[in-house]
Chimera marker file (.cmm) of the C-alpha trace (Angstrom):
<marker_set name="trace">
<marker id="1" x="0.000" y="0.000" z="0.000" r="1" g="1" b="0" radius="0.5"/>
<marker id="2" x="2.862" y="2.330" z="0.820" r="1" g="1" b="0" radius="0.5"/>
<marker id="3" x="4.300" y="1.741" z="-2.667" r="1" g="1" b="0" radius="0.5"/>
<marker id="4" x="0.965" y="2.411" z="-4.251" r="1" g="1" b="0" radius="0.5"/>
<marker id="5" x="0.723" y="5.846" z="-2.579" r="1" g="1" b="0" radius="0.5"/>
<marker id="6" x="4.289" y="6.740" z="-3.661" r="1" g="1" b="0" radius="0.5"/>
<marker id="7" x="3.608" y="5.575" z="-7.231" r="1" g="1" b="0" radius="0.5"/>
<marker id="8" x="0.319" y="7.512" z="-7.411" r="1" g="1" b="0" radius="0.5"/>
<marker id="9" x="1.984" y="10.683" z="-5.963" r="1" g="1" b="0" radius="0.5"/>
<marker id="10" x="4.826" y="10.437" z="-8.489" r="1" g="1" b="0" radius="0.5"/>
<marker id="11" x="2.311" y="9.974" z="-11.300" r="1" g="1" b="0" radius="0.5"/>
<marker id="12" x="0.382" y="13.110" z="-10.251" r="1" g="1" b="0" radius="0.5"/>
<marker id="13" x="3.595" y="15.101" z="-9.917" r="1" g="1" b="0" radius="0.5"/>
<marker id="14" x="4.729" y="14.152" z="-13.425" r="1" g="1" b="0" radius="0.5"/>
<marker id="15" x="1.265" y="14.776" z="-14.882" r="1" g="1" b="0" radius="0.5"/>
<marker id="16" x="1.049" y="18.242" z="-13.306" r="1" g="1" b="0" radius="0.5"/>
<marker id="17" x="4.567" y="19.107" z="-14.441" r="1" g="1" b="0" radius="0.5"/>
<marker id="18" x="3.819" y="18.077" z="-18.023" r="1" g="1" b="0" radius="0.5"/>
<marker id="19" x="0.614" y="20.151" z="-18.066" r="1" g="1" b="0" radius="0.5"/>
<marker id="20" x="2.508" y="23.125" z="-16.705" r="1" g="1" b="0" radius="0.5"/>
<marker id="21" x="5.080" y="22.934" z="-19.501" r="1" g="1" b="0" radius="0.5"/>
<marker id="22" x="2.364" y="22.693" z="-22.125" r="1" g="1" b="0" radius="0.5"/>
<marker id="23" x="0.563" y="25.752" z="-20.781" r="1" g="1" b="0" radius="0.5"/>
<marker id="24" x="3.745" y="27.833" z="-20.466" r="1" g="1" b="0" radius="0.5"/>
<marker id="25" x="4.758" y="27.201" z="-24.100" r="1" g="1" b="0" radius="0.5"/>
<marker id="26" x="3.221" y="30.381" z="-25.583" r="1" g="1" b="0" radius="0.5"/>
<marker id="27" x="4.462" y="30.005" z="-29.170" r="1" g="1" b="0" radius="0.5"/>
<marker id="28" x="1.931" y="28.167" z="-31.275" r="1" g="1" b="0" radius="0.5"/>
<marker id="29" x="3.382" y="25.561" z="-33.552" r="1" g="1" b="0" radius="0.5"/>
<marker id="30" x="1.925" y="25.304" z="-37.033" r="1" g="1" b="0" radius="0.5"/>
<marker id="31" x="2.456" y="22.168" z="-39.011" r="1" g="1" b="0" radius="0.5"/>
<marker id="32" x="1.366" y="23.794" z="-42.282" r="1" g="1" b="0" radius="0.5"/>
<marker id="33" x="4.260" y="24.654" z="-44.592" r="1" g="1" b="0" radius="0.5"/>
<marker id="34" x="3.379" y="26.660" z="-47.713" r="1" g="1" b="0" radius="0.5"/>
<marker id="35" x="5.681" y="26.189" z="-50.669" r="1" g="1" b="0" radius="0.5"/>
<marker id="36" x="5.256" y="28.489" z="-53.655" r="1" g="1" b="0" radius="0.5"/>
<marker id="37" x="5.713" y="26.839" z="-57.024" r="1" g="1" b="0" radius="0.5"/>
<marker id="38" x="7.953" y="29.148" z="-59.049" r="1" g="1" b="0" radius="0.5"/>
<marker id="39" x="6.790" y="27.602" z="-62.325" r="1" g="1" b="0" radius="0.5"/>
<marker id="40" x="3.315" y="29.049" z="-61.794" r="1" g="1" b="0" radius="0.5"/>
<marker id="41" x="4.370" y="32.697" z="-61.635" r="1" g="1" b="0" radius="0.5"/>
<marker id="42" x="3.939" y="34.829" z="-64.755" r="1" g="1" b="0" radius="0.5"/>
<marker id="43" x="7.105" y="36.910" z="-64.470" r="1" g="1" b="0" radius="0.5"/>
<marker id="44" x="10.508" y="35.663" z="-63.421" r="1" g="1" b="0" radius="0.5"/>
<marker id="45" x="12.596" y="37.771" z="-61.048" r="1" g="1" b="0" radius="0.5"/>
<marker id="46" x="14.516" y="40.539" z="-62.720" r="1" g="1" b="0" radius="0.5"/>
<marker id="47" x="18.049" y="39.685" z="-63.658" r="1" g="1" b="0" radius="0.5"/>
<marker id="48" x="18.731" y="42.387" z="-66.243" r="1" g="1" b="0" radius="0.5"/>
<marker id="49" x="21.561" y="44.756" z="-65.366" r="1" g="1" b="0" radius="0.5"/>
<marker id="50" x="20.877" y="48.316" z="-66.559" r="1" g="1" b="0" radius="0.5"/>
<marker id="51" x="24.023" y="50.470" z="-66.505" r="1" g="1" b="0" radius="0.5"/>
<marker id="52" x="24.523" y="54.197" z="-66.962" r="1" g="1" b="0" radius="0.5"/>
<marker id="53" x="26.454" y="55.512" z="-69.965" r="1" g="1" b="0" radius="0.5"/>
<marker id="54" x="27.533" y="58.883" z="-71.426" r="1" g="1" b="0" radius="0.5"/>
<marker id="55" x="25.374" y="60.582" z="-74.035" r="1" g="1" b="0" radius="0.5"/>
<marker id="56" x="25.899" y="58.738" z="-77.359" r="1" g="1" b="0" radius="0.5"/>
<marker id="57" x="28.145" y="60.520" z="-79.867" r="1" g="1" b="0" radius="0.5"/>
<marker id="58" x="26.037" y="59.057" z="-82.681" r="1" g="1" b="0" radius="0.5"/>
<marker id="59" x="23.125" y="61.340" z="-81.772" r="1" g="1" b="0" radius="0.5"/>
<marker id="60" x="23.585" y="64.690" z="-83.537" r="1" g="1" b="0" radius="0.5"/>
<marker id="61" x="20.195" y="66.446" z="-83.480" r="1" g="1" b="0" radius="0.5"/>
<marker id="62" x="16.811" y="65.619" z="-81.934" r="1" g="1" b="0" radius="0.5"/>
<marker id="63" x="16.844" y="63.096" z="-79.130" r="1" g="1" b="0" radius="0.5"/>
<marker id="64" x="15.199" y="61.625" z="-76.053" r="1" g="1" b="0" radius="0.5"/>
<marker id="65" x="17.329" y="60.641" z="-73.076" r="1" g="1" b="0" radius="0.5"/>
<marker id="66" x="16.406" y="59.365" z="-69.650" r="1" g="1" b="0" radius="0.5"/>
<marker id="67" x="17.918" y="58.563" z="-66.265" r="1" g="1" b="0" radius="0.5"/>
<marker id="68" x="16.435" y="56.647" z="-63.317" r="1" g="1" b="0" radius="0.5"/>
<marker id="69" x="15.492" y="59.876" z="-61.506" r="1" g="1" b="0" radius="0.5"/>
<marker id="70" x="15.858" y="63.672" z="-61.609" r="1" g="1" b="0" radius="0.5"/>
<marker id="71" x="19.120" y="63.664" z="-59.634" r="1" g="1" b="0" radius="0.5"/>
<marker id="72" x="20.771" y="61.142" z="-61.975" r="1" g="1" b="0" radius="0.5"/>
<marker id="73" x="19.441" y="63.079" z="-64.969" r="1" g="1" b="0" radius="0.5"/>
<marker id="74" x="21.004" y="66.315" z="-63.710" r="1" g="1" b="0" radius="0.5"/>
<marker id="75" x="24.291" y="64.415" z="-63.183" r="1" g="1" b="0" radius="0.5"/>
<marker id="76" x="24.096" y="63.002" z="-66.758" r="1" g="1" b="0" radius="0.5"/>
<marker id="77" x="23.800" y="59.370" z="-65.609" r="1" g="1" b="0" radius="0.5"/>
<marker id="78" x="21.687" y="58.184" z="-68.531" r="1" g="1" b="0" radius="0.5"/>
<marker id="79" x="20.194" y="54.701" z="-68.880" r="1" g="1" b="0" radius="0.5"/>
<marker id="80" x="18.429" y="55.304" z="-72.213" r="1" g="1" b="0" radius="0.5"/>
<marker id="81" x="18.899" y="57.568" z="-75.240" r="1" g="1" b="0" radius="0.5"/>
<marker id="82" x="17.474" y="57.646" z="-78.750" r="1" g="1" b="0" radius="0.5"/>
<marker id="83" x="17.738" y="59.830" z="-81.827" r="1" g="1" b="0" radius="0.5"/>
<marker id="84" x="13.993" y="60.581" z="-81.779" r="1" g="1" b="0" radius="0.5"/>
<marker id="85" x="13.162" y="58.271" z="-84.608" r="1" g="1" b="0" radius="0.5"/>
<marker id="86" x="15.460" y="55.402" z="-85.599" r="1" g="1" b="0" radius="0.5"/>
<marker id="87" x="17.929" y="54.117" z="-83.010" r="1" g="1" b="0" radius="0.5"/>
<marker id="88" x="17.840" y="53.629" z="-79.232" r="1" g="1" b="0" radius="0.5"/>
<marker id="89" x="20.938" y="53.153" z="-77.051" r="1" g="1" b="0" radius="0.5"/>
<marker id="90" x="21.257" y="51.390" z="-73.717" r="1" g="1" b="0" radius="0.5"/>
<marker id="91" x="23.852" y="49.523" z="-71.686" r="1" g="1" b="0" radius="0.5"/>
<marker id="92" x="22.309" y="46.196" z="-70.682" r="1" g="1" b="0" radius="0.5"/>
<marker id="93" x="23.986" y="43.277" z="-68.951" r="1" g="1" b="0" radius="0.5"/>
<marker id="94" x="27.339" y="45.058" z="-69.286" r="1" g="1" b="0" radius="0.5"/>
<marker id="95" x="27.123" y="45.680" z="-73.056" r="1" g="1" b="0" radius="0.5"/>
<marker id="96" x="26.357" y="48.953" z="-74.839" r="1" g="1" b="0" radius="0.5"/>
<marker id="97" x="23.780" y="48.192" z="-77.494" r="1" g="1" b="0" radius="0.5"/>
<marker id="98" x="22.063" y="50.070" z="-80.313" r="1" g="1" b="0" radius="0.5"/>
<marker id="99" x="18.570" y="48.904" z="-81.251" r="1" g="1" b="0" radius="0.5"/>
<marker id="100" x="16.029" y="49.924" z="-83.854" r="1" g="1" b="0" radius="0.5"/>
<marker id="101" x="12.978" y="51.814" z="-82.632" r="1" g="1" b="0" radius="0.5"/>
<marker id="102" x="9.852" y="49.943" z="-83.734" r="1" g="1" b="0" radius="0.5"/>
<marker id="103" x="7.412" y="52.723" z="-82.816" r="1" g="1" b="0" radius="0.5"/>
<marker id="104" x="7.403" y="56.087" z="-81.114" r="1" g="1" b="0" radius="0.5"/>
<marker id="105" x="4.615" y="58.543" z="-80.282" r="1" g="1" b="0" radius="0.5"/>
<marker id="106" x="4.616" y="62.118" z="-81.557" r="1" g="1" b="0" radius="0.5"/>
<marker id="107" x="5.908" y="63.983" z="-78.522" r="1" g="1" b="0" radius="0.5"/>
<marker id="108" x="4.898" y="67.419" z="-79.790" r="1" g="1" b="0" radius="0.5"/>
<marker id="109" x="1.212" y="66.458" z="-79.977" r="1" g="1" b="0" radius="0.5"/>
<marker id="110" x="0.753" y="63.796" z="-77.311" r="1" g="1" b="0" radius="0.5"/>
<marker id="111" x="0.825" y="64.278" z="-73.550" r="1" g="1" b="0" radius="0.5"/>
<marker id="112" x="1.968" y="60.656" z="-73.309" r="1" g="1" b="0" radius="0.5"/>
<marker id="113" x="5.256" y="59.252" z="-74.533" r="1" g="1" b="0" radius="0.5"/>
<marker id="114" x="5.414" y="55.687" z="-75.857" r="1" g="1" b="0" radius="0.5"/>
<marker id="115" x="8.324" y="53.882" z="-77.473" r="1" g="1" b="0" radius="0.5"/>
<marker id="116" x="8.776" y="50.238" z="-78.432" r="1" g="1" b="0" radius="0.5"/>
<marker id="117" x="12.238" y="48.795" z="-79.061" r="1" g="1" b="0" radius="0.5"/>
<marker id="118" x="13.132" y="45.186" z="-79.731" r="1" g="1" b="0" radius="0.5"/>
<marker id="119" x="16.037" y="42.991" z="-80.789" r="1" g="1" b="0" radius="0.5"/>
<marker id="120" x="16.767" y="39.264" z="-80.419" r="1" g="1" b="0" radius="0.5"/>
<marker id="121" x="17.749" y="39.660" z="-76.720" r="1" g="1" b="0" radius="0.5"/>
<marker id="122" x="15.453" y="42.377" z="-75.325" r="1" g="1" b="0" radius="0.5"/>
<marker id="123" x="12.015" y="43.908" z="-75.726" r="1" g="1" b="0" radius="0.5"/>
<marker id="124" x="11.901" y="47.429" z="-74.290" r="1" g="1" b="0" radius="0.5"/>
<marker id="125" x="8.857" y="49.559" z="-73.629" r="1" g="1" b="0" radius="0.5"/>
<marker id="126" x="9.083" y="53.232" z="-72.619" r="1" g="1" b="0" radius="0.5"/>
<marker id="127" x="6.007" y="54.967" z="-71.195" r="1" g="1" b="0" radius="0.5"/>
<marker id="128" x="5.903" y="58.509" z="-69.866" r="1" g="1" b="0" radius="0.5"/>
<marker id="129" x="3.787" y="61.549" z="-69.141" r="1" g="1" b="0" radius="0.5"/>
<marker id="130" x="4.748" y="65.057" z="-70.118" r="1" g="1" b="0" radius="0.5"/>
<marker id="131" x="5.472" y="67.060" z="-66.949" r="1" g="1" b="0" radius="0.5"/>
<marker id="132" x="6.860" y="70.264" z="-68.464" r="1" g="1" b="0" radius="0.5"/>
<marker id="133" x="6.981" y="71.954" z="-71.875" r="1" g="1" b="0" radius="0.5"/>
<marker id="134" x="9.601" y="74.592" z="-72.651" r="1" g="1" b="0" radius="0.5"/>
<marker id="135" x="12.432" y="74.384" z="-75.181" r="1" g="1" b="0" radius="0.5"/>
<marker id="136" x="12.443" y="70.656" z="-74.499" r="1" g="1" b="0" radius="0.5"/>
<marker id="137" x="9.736" y="68.331" z="-73.204" r="1" g="1" b="0" radius="0.5"/>
<marker id="138" x="10.271" y="66.803" z="-69.749" r="1" g="1" b="0" radius="0.5"/>
<marker id="139" x="8.854" y="63.344" z="-69.063" r="1" g="1" b="0" radius="0.5"/>
<marker id="140" x="8.432" y="60.994" z="-66.110" r="1" g="1" b="0" radius="0.5"/>
<marker id="141" x="7.465" y="57.388" z="-66.591" r="1" g="1" b="0" radius="0.5"/>
<marker id="142" x="8.631" y="53.784" z="-66.641" r="1" g="1" b="0" radius="0.5"/>
<marker id="143" x="10.971" y="51.671" z="-68.706" r="1" g="1" b="0" radius="0.5"/>
<marker id="144" x="10.239" y="47.949" z="-68.937" r="1" g="1" b="0" radius="0.5"/>
<marker id="145" x="12.736" y="45.414" z="-70.279" r="1" g="1" b="0" radius="0.5"/>
<marker id="146" x="11.750" y="41.835" z="-71.070" r="1" g="1" b="0" radius="0.5"/>
<marker id="147" x="14.098" y="39.011" z="-72.066" r="1" g="1" b="0" radius="0.5"/>
<marker id="148" x="13.042" y="35.941" z="-74.068" r="1" g="1" b="0" radius="0.5"/>
<marker id="149" x="13.365" y="33.786" z="-70.908" r="1" g="1" b="0" radius="0.5"/>
<marker id="150" x="10.585" y="35.827" z="-69.267" r="1" g="1" b="0" radius="0.5"/>
<marker id="151" x="12.804" y="37.986" z="-67.024" r="1" g="1" b="0" radius="0.5"/>
<marker id="152" x="11.318" y="41.438" z="-66.549" r="1" g="1" b="0" radius="0.5"/>
<marker id="153" x="12.847" y="44.637" z="-65.172" r="1" g="1" b="0" radius="0.5"/>
<marker id="154" x="10.728" y="47.747" z="-64.670" r="1" g="1" b="0" radius="0.5"/>
<marker id="155" x="12.164" y="51.002" z="-63.422" r="1" g="1" b="0" radius="0.5"/>
<marker id="156" x="11.176" y="54.665" z="-63.198" r="1" g="1" b="0" radius="0.5"/>
<marker id="157" x="12.623" y="57.130" z="-65.707" r="1" g="1" b="0" radius="0.5"/>
<marker id="158" x="13.025" y="60.886" z="-65.828" r="1" g="1" b="0" radius="0.5"/>
<marker id="159" x="14.284" y="62.795" z="-68.816" r="1" g="1" b="0" radius="0.5"/>
<marker id="160" x="13.664" y="64.959" z="-71.820" r="1" g="1" b="0" radius="0.5"/>
<marker id="161" x="13.033" y="64.942" z="-75.525" r="1" g="1" b="0" radius="0.5"/>
<marker id="162" x="13.863" y="67.810" z="-77.827" r="1" g="1" b="0" radius="0.5"/>
<marker id="163" x="15.928" y="69.229" z="-80.667" r="1" g="1" b="0" radius="0.5"/>
<link id1="1" id2="2" r="1" g="1" b="0" radius="0.2"/>
<link id1="2" id2="3" r="1" g="1" b="0" radius="0.2"/>
<link id1="3" id2="4" r="1" g="1" b="0" radius="0.2"/>
<link id1="4" id2="5" r="1" g="1" b="0" radius="0.2"/>
<link id1="5" id2="6" r="1" g="1" b="0" radius="0.2"/>
<link id1="6" id2="7" r="1" g="1" b="0" radius="0.2"/>
<link id1="7" id2="8" r="1" g="1" b="0" radius="0.2"/>
<link id1="8" id2="9" r="1" g="1" b="0" radius="0.2"/>
<link id1="9" id2="10" r="1" g="1" b="0" radius="0.2"/>
<link id1="10" id2="11" r="1" g="1" b="0" radius="0.2"/>
<link id1="11" id2="12" r="1" g="1" b="0" radius="0.2"/>
<link id1="12" id2="13" r="1" g="1" b="0" radius="0.2"/>
<link id1="13" id2="14" r="1" g="1" b="0" radius="0.2"/>
<link id1="14" id2="15" r="1" g="1" b="0" radius="0.2"/>
<link id1="15" id2="16" r="1" g="1" b="0" radius="0.2"/>
<link id1="16" id2="17" r="1" g="1" b="0" radius="0.2"/>
<link id1="17" id2="18" r="1" g="1" b="0" radius="0.2"/>
<link id1="18" id2="19" r="1" g="1" b="0" radius="0.2"/>
<link id1="19" id2="20" r="1" g="1" b="0" radius="0.2"/>
<link id1="20" id2="21" r="1" g="1" b="0" radius="0.2"/>
<link id1="21" id2="22" r="1" g="1" b="0" radius="0.2"/>
<link id1="22" id2="23" r="1" g="1" b="0" radius="0.2"/>
<link id1="23" id2="24" r="1" g="1" b="0" radius="0.2"/>
<link id1="24" id2="25" r="1" g="1" b="0" radius="0.2"/>
<link id1="25" id2="26" r="1" g="1" b="0" radius="0.2"/>
<link id1="26" id2="27" r="1" g="1" b="0" radius="0.2"/>
<link id1="27" id2="28" r="1" g="1" b="0" radius="0.2"/>
<link id1="28" id2="29" r="1" g="1" b="0" radius="0.2"/>
<link id1="29" id2="30" r="1" g="1" b="0" radius="0.2"/>
<link id1="30" id2="31" r="1" g="1" b="0" radius="0.2"/>
<link id1="31" id2="32" r="1" g="1" b="0" radius="0.2"/>
<link id1="32" id2="33" r="1" g="1" b="0" radius="0.2"/>
<link id1="33" id2="34" r="1" g="1" b="0" radius="0.2"/>
<link id1="34" id2="35" r="1" g="1" b="0" radius="0.2"/>
<link id1="35" id2="36" r="1" g="1" b="0" radius="0.2"/>
<link id1="36" id2="37" r="1" g="1" b="0" radius="0.2"/>
<link id1="37" id2="38" r="1" g="1" b="0" radius="0.2"/>
<link id1="38" id2="39" r="1" g="1" b="0" radius="0.2"/>
<link id1="39" id2="40" r="1" g="1" b="0" radius="0.2"/>
<link id1="40" id2="41" r="1" g="1" b="0" radius="0.2"/>
<link id1="41" id2="42" r="1" g="1" b="0" radius="0.2"/>
<link id1="42" id2="43" r="1" g="1" b="0" radius="0.2"/>
<link id1="43" id2="44" r="1" g="1" b="0" radius="0.2"/>
<link id1="44" id2="45" r="1" g="1" b="0" radius="0.2"/>
<link id1="45" id2="46" r="1" g="1" b="0" radius="0.2"/>
<link id1="46" id2="47" r="1" g="1" b="0" radius="0.2"/>
<link id1="47" id2="48" r="1" g="1" b="0" radius="0.2"/>
<link id1="48" id2="49" r="1" g="1" b="0" radius="0.2"/>
<link id1="49" id2="50" r="1" g="1" b="0" radius="0.2"/>
<link id1="50" id2="51" r="1" g="1" b="0" radius="0.2"/>
<link id1="51" id2="52" r="1" g="1" b="0" radius="0.2"/>
<link id1="52" id2="53" r="1" g="1" b="0" radius="0.2"/>
<link id1="53" id2="54" r="1" g="1" b="0" radius="0.2"/>
<link id1="54" id2="55" r="1" g="1" b="0" radius="0.2"/>
<link id1="55" id2="56" r="1" g="1" b="0" radius="0.2"/>
<link id1="56" id2="57" r="1" g="1" b="0" radius="0.2"/>
<link id1="57" id2="58" r="1" g="1" b="0" radius="0.2"/>
<link id1="58" id2="59" r="1" g="1" b="0" radius="0.2"/>
<link id1="59" id2="60" r="1" g="1" b="0" radius="0.2"/>
<link id1="60" id2="61" r="1" g="1" b="0" radius="0.2"/>
<link id1="61" id2="62" r="1" g="1" b="0" radius="0.2"/>
<link id1="62" id2="63" r="1" g="1" b="0" radius="0.2"/>
<link id1="63" id2="64" r="1" g="1" b="0" radius="0.2"/>
<link id1="64" id2="65" r="1" g="1" b="0" radius="0.2"/>
<link id1="65" id2="66" r="1" g="1" b="0" radius="0.2"/>
<link id1="66" id2="67" r="1" g="1" b="0" radius="0.2"/>
<link id1="67" id2="68" r="1" g="1" b="0" radius="0.2"/>
<link id1="68" id2="69" r="1" g="1" b="0" radius="0.2"/>
<link id1="69" id2="70" r="1" g="1" b="0" radius="0.2"/>
<link id1="70" id2="71" r="1" g="1" b="0" radius="0.2"/>
<link id1="71" id2="72" r="1" g="1" b="0" radius="0.2"/>
<link id1="72" id2="73" r="1" g="1" b="0" radius="0.2"/>
<link id1="73" id2="74" r="1" g="1" b="0" radius="0.2"/>
<link id1="74" id2="75" r="1" g="1" b="0" radius="0.2"/>
<link id1="75" id2="76" r="1" g="1" b="0" radius="0.2"/>
<link id1="76" id2="77" r="1" g="1" b="0" radius="0.2"/>
<link id1="77" id2="78" r="1" g="1" b="0" radius="0.2"/>
<link id1="78" id2="79" r="1" g="1" b="0" radius="0.2"/>
<link id1="79" id2="80" r="1" g="1" b="0" radius="0.2"/>
<link id1="80" id2="81" r="1" g="1" b="0" radius="0.2"/>
<link id1="81" id2="82" r="1" g="1" b="0" radius="0.2"/>
<link id1="82" id2="83" r="1" g="1" b="0" radius="0.2"/>
<link id1="83" id2="84" r="1" g="1" b="0" radius="0.2"/>
<link id1="84" id2="85" r="1" g="1" b="0" radius="0.2"/>
<link id1="85" id2="86" r="1" g="1" b="0" radius="0.2"/>
<link id1="86" id2="87" r="1" g="1" b="0" radius="0.2"/>
<link id1="87" id2="88" r="1" g="1" b="0" radius="0.2"/>
<link id1="88" id2="89" r="1" g="1" b="0" radius="0.2"/>
<link id1="89" id2="90" r="1" g="1" b="0" radius="0.2"/>
<link id1="90" id2="91" r="1" g="1" b="0" radius="0.2"/>
<link id1="91" id2="92" r="1" g="1" b="0" radius="0.2"/>
<link id1="92" id2="93" r="1" g="1" b="0" radius="0.2"/>
<link id1="93" id2="94" r="1" g="1" b="0" radius="0.2"/>
<link id1="94" id2="95" r="1" g="1" b="0" radius="0.2"/>
<link id1="95" id2="96" r="1" g="1" b="0" radius="0.2"/>
<link id1="96" id2="97" r="1" g="1" b="0" radius="0.2"/>
<link id1="97" id2="98" r="1" g="1" b="0" radius="0.2"/>
<link id1="98" id2="99" r="1" g="1" b="0" radius="0.2"/>
<link id1="99" id2="100" r="1" g="1" b="0" radius="0.2"/>
<link id1="100" id2="101" r="1" g="1" b="0" radius="0.2"/>
<link id1="101" id2="102" r="1" g="1" b="0" radius="0.2"/>
<link id1="102" id2="103" r="1" g="1" b="0" radius="0.2"/>
<link id1="103" id2="104" r="1" g="1" b="0" radius="0.2"/>
<link id1="104" id2="105" r="1" g="1" b="0" radius="0.2"/>
<link id1="105" id2="106" r="1" g="1" b="0" radius="0.2"/>
<link id1="106" id2="107" r="1" g="1" b="0" radius="0.2"/>
<link id1="107" id2="108" r="1" g="1" b="0" radius="0.2"/>
<link id1="108" id2="109" r="1" g="1" b="0" radius="0.2"/>
<link id1="109" id2="110" r="1" g="1" b="0" radius="0.2"/>
<link id1="110" id2="111" r="1" g="1" b="0" radius="0.2"/>
<link id1="111" id2="112" r="1" g="1" b="0" radius="0.2"/>
<link id1="112" id2="113" r="1" g="1" b="0" radius="0.2"/>
<link id1="113" id2="114" r="1" g="1" b="0" radius="0.2"/>
<link id1="114" id2="115" r="1" g="1" b="0" radius="0.2"/>
<link id1="115" id2="116" r="1" g="1" b="0" radius="0.2"/>
<link id1="116" id2="117" r="1" g="1" b="0" radius="0.2"/>
<link id1="117" id2="118" r="1" g="1" b="0" radius="0.2"/>
<link id1="118" id2="119" r="1" g="1" b="0" radius="0.2"/>
<link id1="119" id2="120" r="1" g="1" b="0" radius="0.2"/>
<link id1="120" id2="121" r="1" g="1" b="0" radius="0.2"/>
<link id1="121" id2="122" r="1" g="1" b="0" radius="0.2"/>
<link id1="122" id2="123" r="1" g="1" b="0" radius="0.2"/>
<link id1="123" id2="124" r="1" g="1" b="0" radius="0.2"/>
<link id1="124" id2="125" r="1" g="1" b="0" radius="0.2"/>
<link id1="125" id2="126" r="1" g="1" b="0" radius="0.2"/>
<link id1="126" id2="127" r="1" g="1" b="0" radius="0.2"/>
<link id1="127" id2="128" r="1" g="1" b="0" radius="0.2"/>
<link id1="128" id2="129" r="1" g="1" b="0" radius="0.2"/>
<link id1="129" id2="130" r="1" g="1" b="0" radius="0.2"/>
<link id1="130" id2="131" r="1" g="1" b="0" radius="0.2"/>
<link id1="131" id2="132" r="1" g="1" b="0" radius="0.2"/>
<link id1="132" id2="133" r="1" g="1" b="0" radius="0.2"/>
<link id1="133" id2="134" r="1" g="1" b="0" radius="0.2"/>
<link id1="134" id2="135" r="1" g="1" b="0" radius="0.2"/>
<link id1="135" id2="136" r="1" g="1" b="0" radius="0.2"/>
<link id1="136" id2="137" r="1" g="1" b="0" radius="0.2"/>
<link id1="137" id2="138" r="1" g="1" b="0" radius="0.2"/>
<link id1="138" id2="139" r="1" g="1" b="0" radius="0.2"/>
<link id1="139" id2="140" r="1" g="1" b="0" radius="0.2"/>
<link id1="140" id2="141" r="1" g="1" b="0" radius="0.2"/>
<link id1="141" id2="142" r="1" g="1" b="0" radius="0.2"/>
<link id1="142" id2="143" r="1" g="1" b="0" radius="0.2"/>
<link id1="143" id2="144" r="1" g="1" b="0" radius="0.2"/>
<link id1="144" id2="145" r="1" g="1" b="0" radius="0.2"/>
<link id1="145" id2="146" r="1" g="1" b="0" radius="0.2"/>
<link id1="146" id2="147" r="1" g="1" b="0" radius="0.2"/>
<link id1="147" id2="148" r="1" g="1" b="0" radius="0.2"/>
<link id1="148" id2="149" r="1" g="1" b="0" radius="0.2"/>
<link id1="149" id2="150" r="1" g="1" b="0" radius="0.2"/>
<link id1="150" id2="151" r="1" g="1" b="0" radius="0.2"/>
<link id1="151" id2="152" r="1" g="1" b="0" radius="0.2"/>
<link id1="152" id2="153" r="1" g="1" b="0" radius="0.2"/>
<link id1="153" id2="154" r="1" g="1" b="0" radius="0.2"/>
<link id1="154" id2="155" r="1" g="1" b="0" radius="0.2"/>
<link id1="155" id2="156" r="1" g="1" b="0" radius="0.2"/>
<link id1="156" id2="157" r="1" g="1" b="0" radius="0.2"/>
<link id1="157" id2="158" r="1" g="1" b="0" radius="0.2"/>
<link id1="158" id2="159" r="1" g="1" b="0" radius="0.2"/>
<link id1="159" id2="160" r="1" g="1" b="0" radius="0.2"/>
<link id1="160" id2="161" r="1" g="1" b="0" radius="0.2"/>
<link id1="161" id2="162" r="1" g="1" b="0" radius="0.2"/>
<link id1="162" id2="163" r="1" g="1" b="0" radius="0.2"/>
</marker_set>
């Protein structure tokens, strides 16, 4: 009988201790683990390096040129330039490239700027809104670059078009 009382007391002590530990553990544990399938996403993460470059010597007259923001524009850190009609210049993935403009809006008439550029490695879309009209037209907008593998880079642009 003495052993039965000791055994029962030990059992209650262990049971109370275990309950105490369970109650004091305040962090809930969730057994659900969500894994996102990367094959189901529409756009792959951006892996296109866009570098700054000096104003192209090939451009002699009318042009559009843009930087990532107003400060970079004022410091002549351009990421895009074109001759307002035929050829666009950028430095992508470490290489300076010249590409043919496929289409461009009439900046004198439109409040919106649109340009489409494409080669075998990149498809580039420039969209902007006119923010100021003086001797030149100031624009703010976005530049989107897409590679054939689905990689997309979109960035803000600030710059001007004029002659």
